[in-house]
N, C-alpha and C positions, 0 to 999 in steps of 0.2 A: 113043408107046407103045401098044401092042395095047389096044384097048378092052376086051378080054375080061380082061385081066389086073386080079386085085383086090388092093390092097395091104393089109396087115396093118398098122395104125396102132396104136402102143401108146400110151396115154393115161395120162400122169404127173400127179399133183397130190395135195394133202393130200385126204382123203376126207370126213368128216362134214360140215365145213364147205361143201364144193363138191359136195354129191349132184345138186343140180337142174342145175349146170353140167356135170358129168361125162355126166349122162344126155342132156343137149341134145347133147354131143358125140358119143356114140354114136349117137344117132339120125340126125345130120348125117353122120356117115361111113357108115351103112348105106344113108341115102339115095341118097349119092354112089356107092353100089355097091362100098363097100369094108369092111373086116373090124376091127372094134375089138378092142381087146386091154388088158386093165389088171388091177387088184387085183380087180374083181368076178367074175372067172373062175377066180381062185386056188383050188386045192383043198389039202385036207391033205395033208402030205408029209413024209417024213423029212430032206429036205434043209431049210437054213436059209433064212429069208427072201430074204435077199439073193441068194442062188445062185438062188432062183427068179425074182427080178426080172429078173437079168442073163439067165436063159436065155429068158425072155419077150422081153426087149430085143433079143437076139441073133437070134432068129426073126422080129423086126418088120422092115418095110421102111422105117416112117418113125416117128420119135419126135414126140409133141405135148406140150407143156407147158400146163397151165392153173395159172396163178399168183395166189392170191387174197391173204388177209389174213393167212394163218397160215404157220409155217414148217415144221411137221410133227413127227413124232416123231424123236428124236435116236438116231442109232448110237452106240453108247457108245465104241467103238474110236476112230473119226475126230472124233467130237463134231459131224457134219454130219447133216442131217435125210435120210431116205430119199429125199425127192423132190430134194434136192440132189444126191445121190450119183447116181440115176438119169440127172439131166441130164449130170452129167461124165462118167459111163459111156457114154452115147449119143454125146457128143462125142469119146470117146477111139476108138470104134468107127467114127466118121466116118457115122454115120446121118444123113441127111437129116432135119433137126429145125425146126420152129416153134413159137412160145410165143404165147399169148394171155394177157395180163398186166391185172389190174384196174385201172381208170382211178382215178387220185388222187381225183377228185371221189366215186366209189362208195366207195373204200377210207375215207375219212373218216367216212362214214355207216354203216358196218358196225356190228352188234351187237355187244357184248361178247365174245360165246362164239365169234365168228368173227374176231376180231383177236388178234395175238400179243401174249401177256404175258411169257413166260419167255425169249424169245430173240429181241428186236426188233433188235438189233444185225445178228445173223447173217441175219435174213430182208432187212435192208435191203441188206446186200453182195451176197446172193443176186440180189436185184431188181435191182441195178445191174449186175452181171454178165449177166443174161439180157437187159436191154435194150441191152446192147451188140452183140447178135446179132438175126437177124430176129425180129420178134415185132409182134404188133398189142395193141391195147387193148380192153376189154370194160367195158360198164356192166350189161348184161343178157344173156340166152342167145340173143338174135338175133344179137348182135354176135359171139359165139362160133360159130354156124353159118355166118355170113357168112365168117369168118376161116378156117375149115376148107374151105370151097369155094373160095376164092381161093388159099390156100396149096396146097392139095392140086393145083390146076391148075398153079401156078408150079414146083412139085416135078416133076410130070409132064414139064414141057419141058426142066427141067434135068438130070433124072437118068436112067438107065437102069436100072431096077429090076424085078428078077425077077417079084415079084408073085405070086399064086396064078391059074392057069390055070382057066377055066369048063370043067367036064367034061361037063356035060348040063344041060339046060334046068330042072333041078330046083333050080339052084343060088339062083334068086329064092326060092325056097319056102325053102331053109334060111336065107338071110339073114332071111326073115320069122321063121322060128322062132329065131333067134338073139336077135332084138328081144323076141320073148315070153320067152325064157327068162331075158333079162337083167332084164325086168321082174319074173319071179318070183324071180330072186335078190335084187333089192333089197327086194322085199315079204319074203322071208324072212330076210334080213338085220335088218329092222327088227322083225318079230315075236320073233325070237332076242335083240334088246337090250332089248326090253319084258320079256319072259319072264325075263331075266336081272336087270334090275331089280327085277322083281316079287319073284323069288327071294330076292335080298338083302334086301328089305326086309321079310320075313318073319322077325322075330326080336324076342326080348322086349326091353325098354327098361328098365332098373332105376333108379330115381331114389331117393336117401336124403335126408331132411332130419331136423335136428335141432330139437326143440320148434317144429316148423312153421315155421321162418324160414330164410332164408339165410346171416344173419349173427346167430347167438346171441348175448346179452349177459346176463353173469351179476353180480349185485350184491354186494358184499362191505361189510358195515357195521363193521367193525374199525377203529377209530380210537385216538387215544392217550388217551381218556378210561378206556379197560378197564384195571381196575386188576390186570391180570397184567404190566404193563409195569414194568420196573426202571429205577431211575435212579442216576447216578453217587454214591457214598457219600462224605461228608466225612471227613477225618482227625481224629483226636482230637488237639487243641491241647494240652490239659492235663487232668488227673485231679482231679475235685472231691476235695475234702478228705476228704467223707465216705465217699468209695470208694476212697480210697488204701489201705486195709486189704485190699481184694479185687483190685486191679490194681497190678502193678509197673510201673516205668518201662521194664524190660526187655519186658514183654509188651506195654505200649503201642507201643514202637518196632516191635517184629516185627509188630504188628497194623497199623501205618501203611504199613510196608514192603510188607506183602502187599498192600494196597488201593492203593498207588501202581503195583503191576504191572498193574493191571486197566486195559486199554485202552477208549477209547471203542467201538472196533470190536468188542470181544469183548462189551460189554453189547448193542450193537446186533444181534449175531449171536444172543446170548441171547433178546431181544426177538421177534426173526424167529421162533425156533422157538415161543417160547411163543403167538405171534400163530397159526401154523400149528394148533397143538392147540387154541386159541381154535376157528378155522374149523373144524376136524374134530369138534369137540363141539357147535357150534352152528348153523352155515351149510351147510346141505344142501339144494342145489337139486334140485327134480324134474328128470329127464332123460327126455325122449320121443324114441325113435328111431322114425321111420315111413318104411316100404319101400312104394315104390309100382312095379308094372309097368305101364309107360305103352306098352308093346309093343303087337304084335298077335297073338302066341301065348304060351302058357305058358312059365315058366321052370322049370328042374329043377335039384334039385341045388345049390342057392344057398348060398355060403359068402361071409360080410362080415367084414372085420375094419377095426375103427374104432378108431385109435390117438389118444389124446388129448396135447396138449403139457403140459410140467411146470409150467405156471402153473395146472392145475387137478389134482385127483385124483377118481378115478372109482371107484365103488363099487356092488356090488349090494346094493340097501337091505334085502334079506333075509339078508345076510351079515355078522353084526356081528362075527364073527373078524376078517375083513379090515380093520375099521375099528380094531379093538382093536391089531391088529399094527402098523398104522401109528402108532398112539398111542404104544405102547412103543417104536417105533423112534425117534419124535420126542424122547420123554424119555431114551433113552438118550444121543443125539447132545447134548441140553442139558447131561448130566452133566460132561462134559470143557471146556465152553466157560468157566465162570468158577470159581474157586478156592472152597473150601469156606470160606473165611474171608469170602467176601462175604456169605454167608447167615448170619452171626453178628455179633453188635452187642456189642463189649466192654463199652461202657457200661451196656449195658441188663441184660447179663448180671450185671455187678455189682451192680446196683440189684437186681435180683431178690434177691440173696445179701443184700443188706442189709435189703430188705424182710422176708425170712424171719427176719433175726435180730430185728428190730424187734416181728414180729407174736408172736414167741415169749414176749415180755414184757408184751403187753395183753391185756385182756380180750377175749374173743371177740365180743362184739357191736360192739366198737371196729372191727372188721374190715369193716363194711358199706360204709365210705368207698372203702377199698380196692378193692372189687369195681366201683367206678364208673369205676376208672382204664381206659382205652381199651386194649385188646390193642395189642400193638408191630405198627406198621404193616406192617414187613417179614415177621414171623411169620404176621401176618393173611392177606399175599399168599401165602405159600407154603400154609397151611391151605385157603385157598380154591381155591388151584390143584388141590390134591391132591383137595379135594372134586368139583371138577369131572371130574377123570380117573375118580374113583371111581364117581360117578353115572353117567357115560356107560357104562364096562364093564358096569354093572347093568342098564343100559338093554335093554329087549327090542325087537329090531328086527322081530320077524316071524319064521315059519318059514323054515328056510334051504333054498331051493330054487334051482335055476340058479347054484349057488356057483362053478361052475366057468367061467362066462361071461365073467367079468373076471379078466385077469392082466397085470402090468406095464403098466397104464393104458390097455389095450386090451379092446374089447369084442369078443366073436366071437360071431356069429349064424349059426346054420345051420338051413336050412329046405329040407324035399324039393321042395317046388314051390310058384309062386305065379301064378294065373290072371291073364293080361291084364286090364287095368281094374280091377283089386284092389288092396288093400293091406295091410300088416300093421303093428301097432303093437308097440313093447317100451318098457314103461314102467317096468320093474322096477330102474332104476339111479337113482342120486343123484349129484350133482357137487359136489365141494368146491372153492371157490376156495381159491388159496393164495397168489396175489400179483397185482397189477394188471397189466395188459399186454393186448397183441393177438398171436394165435399162430394156427397151422393145425393143424386135424384133419386126419389122413391117412385116407381111406376107399379100401378094396380090394374090389372086387366081381368074384365069380367066379360062374359059371354054366355049365351043361352047353353051353348054346348059344352060348356067346361063344367067338371063337377066342383072344383074350387076355384076360387080367384088365384090368379098368377101375380106373383109379387115378385120384382127384381129391382136392382139399382144400377143407375148410370152414373158414372163418376164424370163429374166436369172441374174444369180448372179456370181460375181468373187470375192472369198473369200482368203486372206491371211493366210497361215497356220503360226503360230506362232512358 
C-alpha cells in the first residue's frame, strides 16, 4: 500500500471507564501516521446517535474495538449495547477490524465502577463472540499501542484500502493539531461534567423530624383500673319481698331479656369509645415539628403536609373547638352501642322508691344514716363521666391561632423561605394516643427548587404503660 495513504480508524469502546485506553489508542494511531475517529469527535446534530455512528463507521477504513469490563449503554429497540451494535455493523460492512480485549487477570482487579453490574451475561456473550475473531489482550496502555502497531501492519498487507492521500507537507502539522484538539476536547468534556455535577448539587435539602427523633414513641397510661370502664351486668334472679310492691314479674322478665341481648363485644366497643374520651380529656402529648434546610441554597415557597395514622389524633393546642368536636363525635357514637336498659338498675330504682316511702314516715334527723349509703356505682360512673366532659369543654386551651393548620389528622405547614443551614420549629400541636401500635406518618415536602415532591414515612409507636 502507498505509504502516503492515511487510514481512518474508528475506535469503538465504552467511554468513561476506558478514557486512558482510548487516549493511548488515539496517540498510537496518530504516531503511525493515520487518523483516529470516535465519539470524542461527534458534534451536535439533528440525526439520531445511531445514524451518526453508522456514518462514521462507513467513512472509516478500519474498525478497532477496545473491550474492557463494561457492556455499555443499551439501545432500547435491540437490547444490545451501542458498542455491541457497532461491532456487528462493522462486520456487516466487511470492514477490516481488530480488537484488544482486557486480560482476565486485569479484569478481576478492576474497581467496581469499571465492572458490569447490570448486564454481566450480555457482556460475557459479547466477549466470547469477539474472542472468536482476530483480537489481542491488554493489561495496560502499552499493550494497546503495541496491538495497534502490529494489527495495522497486518491489515496493510491483507487489504487494499483507499485511505487518505497526503495533499502537501502540512499534513503532519494537521496530525499534530488533531492531537491537540483531541486533548482539548477531553479537557472540555471533563470540565463540562464537573460543571453539571456542581449545578445539580446546588439545591436545598429539607429534612423533617418529629420530637427530634427518627422513631417517636408516645405513652398511654390508660388501664382497666380507670373507673369509666363497664362490666357485664347480672340478671335479676328473684325480687326481694320488700320490693315486690315496686317491681312486677313482667318488668323483671323484660329487664332480663334486655340485658341478655347485650353481647360482650358491645360492652368492649363501648369501653373502647370511653377510653378514647378519657385519652382525649387527659392524655395530650406535646408535638414538635422541626424543619431543617441541610442543603446549600435557600428553599422557597415551601409546602409541607404531615398525615398521621388513625392510632393517634392530632390537634392544634390552641383550638379547643376541634377537641370538643371530637368529644361530641365520640359521645354520639357511644349512644347506639348499648341499650338504655343497661344504664338502669331495676332493683336500685325500686329500692329508692322503697326508701322514699320509709323516710316519709320517720323523723328528719333519722335520715343522717341514709346519707352515708354509697351512691350507686353505675350512676356514679355516669356522673363522673359527664363531669370529665363538662370540665374539658370548659377548659381554656389558649388563644385560637393557626386554627386551619390541622385538618383530617394532617398538619399543613407553609413557609415562604428557609435559608440553608437554618431550621424552623412548630410546637403548637398536641398528639392524643387512641390505641397502642406502630404505624407510619406520611410526609410530603414541596418547594420551588424541587422538580418532584419528596414523600417519605416516619414510624411512630404508641405504647400502653402497664
